[in-house]
C-alpha positions as CSV (number, residue, x, y, z in Angstrom):
1,X,-2.2,9.5,17.8
2,X,-0.5,10.8,14.7
3,X,3.3,11.0,14.8
4,X,4.0,11.8,11.2
5,X,6.1,8.7,10.6
6,X,5.3,5.3,9.1
7,X,7.6,2.5,10.3
8,X,8.0,-0.8,8.4
9,X,9.4,-4.1,9.7
10,X,10.4,-2.9,13.2
11,X,12.4,0.2,12.3
12,X,13.8,-1.3,9.1
13,X,12.3,1.5,7.0
14,X,10.9,4.8,8.1
15,X,8.8,7.2,6.0
16,X,7.7,10.7,6.9
17,X,4.1,11.5,5.8
18,X,2.7,15.0,5.6
19,X,-0.6,14.4,7.4
20,X,-2.8,11.9,9.2
21,X,-4.9,11.2,6.1
22,X,-1.9,10.0,4.1
23,X,-0.9,7.8,7.1
24,X,-4.4,6.3,7.2
25,X,-4.5,5.7,3.5
26,X,-1.1,3.9,3.6
27,X,-2.3,1.8,6.5
28,X,-5.4,0.7,4.7
29,X,-3.5,0.0,1.5
30,X,-1.0,-2.1,3.4
31,X,-3.7,-4.1,5.1
32,X,-5.5,-4.8,1.8
33,X,-2.3,-5.9,0.1
34,X,-1.4,-8.2,3.0
35,X,-4.9,-9.8,2.6
36,X,-4.3,-10.3,-1.1
37,X,-0.9,-11.9,-0.5
38,X,-2.2,-14.2,2.2
39,X,-4.9,-15.4,-0.1
40,X,-2.6,-15.9,-3.0
41,X,-0.2,-18.1,-0.8
42,X,-3.0,-20.1,0.9
43,X,-5.0,-20.6,-2.3
44,X,-2.4,-20.5,-5.1
45,X,-4.8,-21.6,-7.9
46,X,-7.5,-19.1,-7.3
47,X,-7.8,-15.7,-8.9
48,X,-8.2,-12.6,-6.7
49,X,-11.7,-11.3,-6.1
50,X,-12.9,-8.2,-7.9
51,X,-12.3,-6.1,-4.8
52,X,-8.8,-7.4,-4.4
53,X,-8.1,-6.6,-8.1
54,X,-9.2,-3.0,-7.5
55,X,-6.8,-2.7,-4.5
56,X,-4.0,-4.2,-6.5
57,X,-4.7,-1.8,-9.4
58,X,-4.7,1.1,-7.0
59,X,-1.3,0.0,-5.5
60,X,0.1,-0.3,-9.0
61,X,-1.1,3.1,-10.1
62,X,0.4,4.8,-7.0
63,X,3.8,3.1,-7.2
64,X,4.2,3.4,-11.0
65,X,4.1,7.2,-10.9
66,X,7.4,8.9,-11.6
67,X,7.6,11.7,-9.1
68,X,11.1,12.9,-10.2
69,X,10.1,14.3,-13.6
70,X,7.1,16.5,-13.3
71,X,6.0,18.5,-16.3
72,X,4.4,21.9,-15.6
């Protein structure tokens, strides 16, 4: 069921999301990044796979955007 809120670390941080699609996208992105971090800690000398590189690139593109200064 969609509640409109994403909760991190047991109520440490709460984020409101506009729709269920955004919530699902954030959930998938979080799971993929967790897998990437687990692999990097368990196998520190290995490089990430091509698929993991794509997820990392997606995460970096999303969180490097500056939402405060929009040009119209």
